[in-house]
N, C-alpha and C positions, 0 to 999 in steps of 0.2 A: 429494419430488415437485416438479417445476418449476412455479412459479406461472404462471398463464395469461398475465399481462402479459409475463413473460420469454420465453415461447414466441412471442408475437406480435412482440416486439422482435427476436427472432432471425429470424423469417420476413421481417420488413421489411429487416433487414440483408442477407439472402440475395437478396431482390428487388432491392435497390439494387446489390449486387455483380453481379447478372445484367443490370443496366442496364434493368430493367423501369421503374425510376424513375431517369432520368439526372441527372447533376450539373446543377443549375440549374432542374430541373423541380419542380413542386409535388406533395406527397403528397395523396392524397384527404383530405377533411375528416374530423374525428373521427366525425361521424355516419355517413359512408360506410364508414369503417374498422370502426366498431362493428357495422354491419349485415353487413359482409363476414365478420367473424370471429365473429359471434353473441355479442357481449359488450357490456358497458355502456361508455358514453363514458369513465367513470372508469378502466376497465381500459386502454382505448386510450391515455388521457392518461398513464398510468404507463409504458406501452411507449414512447411517443413521447418522454417525458422522458429515458429512458435513452439514446436515440439522440442527443438534444440534448446531453446531458452529454458524450458521446463525440465531439461535433463532426461527426457524420455529417449531421445536419440542423440548420437554423436555425429559430428560431421568433420570432414577435412576437405579443403579445396581440391577439386578434381577427383574426389572419391565418392562412392556411394555411401549413404547414411547407414550407420549401424544402430540397432535397437539396444539401448542400455538398460531400460527398466520399463515398468508399466505402472498404471495407477493401482494395480494390486499391491505394489510396494509403496510404503509410506515413509518418506524421509522424516526422521525425527526433527529435522530443521523446521518442519511445517507446524509442529505442535498440534496436529489434528488429534481429536479424541478417538478412542476405540470405535465409537459409533460412526464417526465421520469416515474413518478408514474403511470400515465394513461397507458403508454405502457406496464408496468409490469403487469397490469390487463388485457391486451388485448383490451384496449379501445383507441379510437382516441381522442387526445387532440386538441382543437381548441383555437385560440386566436384572439382577435380583439381590436385594439386601438380605444378608443372612444374620448379621449382628450390627447393631448401632448403639453406641452409648458414649456419654461424656465420662472422661477419666482425667486424673491429674497428669500433666505432661511429665514424661520421663526425661532423663538427661539427654537421651538421643532426640526426643521430640523438641526439647528446648534448643538444642544446637541447630537442628535442621529448620525449625520454624522461627527461630530468633525470639523466643519467649522465655519467661522465667520457669524454672522447674516447679511443678505442681500447679501451674496455670491450667484451668480446664480446657481440654481440647476434645474434639469429636473424633472418635474412632469408628470406622465403617469397614465391614467385610462384605464384599460384593462379588457375586459370581457373574461373569460375562460370557455370552455365548455368540456363536455364529450360526444362524438358521436353527436356533434352539439347542445346539450342541455346546456344552460347556467347554471353554477353551482357556479361560483366564480367571484367576483369583486376584482381586484388588484389596489389599489391606491399606487403607488410606487414613491418614491423620490430618484433620483440617484445623487450621488456626482458628482461634476463638472468634475473630472478627467476621469470618465467613460462615462459621458453623451454623447459626440459626437458619440461614438460607438453604444450606445443605440438608439440615434436619427436616425442613418443610417439604422436601421433594418426595414424591411417592416412591415406594420401595422398588417398583418395577420400571422406573424411568430408564429408557434406553440410552440417553445421553445427558449425564449430569453437567458436562461442560456446556452444552447448548442451553440447558435449563438455567444455569447460573448466568449465562450471558443474557438470556431473555428476561430473567427476573431482576438482575442487579447490574447488568452491563459489564460484568467481569470478563476481562480478556486475559487468558493465560499467555504470557509473552515470552518467558524464558524457562528453560528446563535443563536440568543436569541429570544424565542417565548413567548408572553403573550397572553393567550386565555381567552375570555369572550363572553358574548352574548349581542347583540344589536337588536333593532327593525329596520326593513327596512324603510327608508325614501322614499319619492316619487320617487327619481331618482333610488335608489337601486331597488325598487320594479319594476320599468319599465324595467330596464336592465336585471334583473334576472327572470322576468315573474312571480312574486309572488305578493300577496296582500300587500298593505302598512301596516306597523306595524308587518308583519310576522317576526318571530324570525330568526336571522342570527347568525352564529358562526363567531366571529371575531378573527383573529390571527394577532397581531402586532409583526413584526419581524425586527430585524436589522441583516444584513449579512456583514461579513468582509472577507478579504483575510487571508492567512496563517500568514501574518505579523501583522494582527489586524487592517488593514486599512479599514474603513467603505466603502462599495460599495453602499448600498441602505438601505432604511428603508421603510416598507410597511404596509399598513392597508388592510388586506385581509378579505373579507366577503363571507362566504360560505352559500349556501342554506342548512338549517338544515335538509331538507328531502333528500338531496343528498349525504352529506358528514358528517361523525361523527369522533370523536376523542376518543381514548381509551388509557388506561395506563396499561401496563403489568408489574407487580411487581414480583421481585425475589431477592434473596440475592445478586446476582451479576449484576443484570440489572433491571433498572426501566425505560423502554422505552415508550415514548409517540408516538403513531402511528396515522396516518391519514388513513381513509378508507371510502369506500362508505357506505351510511346509510343502515341499515338493513331494 
C-alpha cells in the first residue's frame, strides 16, 4: 500500500504540472496543506521533502516552499529520452525514420565515436513529434557495435532508447550536450513544417555507456516555438532543462 505522504507528494507533482502552482510561486504553508489533505504536518513535511530532493521545489528553514520546476521540464542530468520526457508531461511522443543507411565514418564520426575513419556506421534521420506535431529532427550516427540492433527497430518506434534497453539491456549513462542556434535549411523546413531560415535550437550530443563506450552522436534540431531550454542555478545544482516553449 502506498504511504500517505507518497500520495500527497504525487498529488502536489500533478498540481505543479497542471500549473496550479506555477514556477516561482509559493506552495501553501505546512499547516494549510495538512488541513487540506487531513493529515499531520509531519506527513506533509515528508511529502514536501521528496519534492525538494527532486528539485521541483526549494525550501529554506522558516520560509514557505517555492516552486522551481515541474516534470514538464527535463533535466539533462537525467538522460531521459524524448519519449520519456513527453510521457512525463502527459504528451504522446511520435517518431518516424526518414532516412537510414550505413556509410563510412567521417573524421567527425571517428572522433566522436572513437572509431577509425571509414568504419561503417549507421546514420538515421528521424522526425519526432508531440501529439502528432513535428517538433524535432534527429540526425543520429550509431557506432557499429550497436547498429544492428538499431536497424532492426521499426521506423515508427516512439522510443529507440527504451527499445534498445528492452532488446539489448543498453543503458545510456553519460551525455555531453552542446547547444546553439541554426537557421532551417530547405529540408529541415519541409520536415518540421516551418519557413526556410526559421530559427532552430540545435543540440549536438554524444552519449556513452557506463563504461564510457560511445553509443551514438546526434545533431538534434528543435522548433524554437515548441521547445525551449532553461538553466536553474543554485549553490548545489546547475541543471539544464528541456521544456515546451512558453
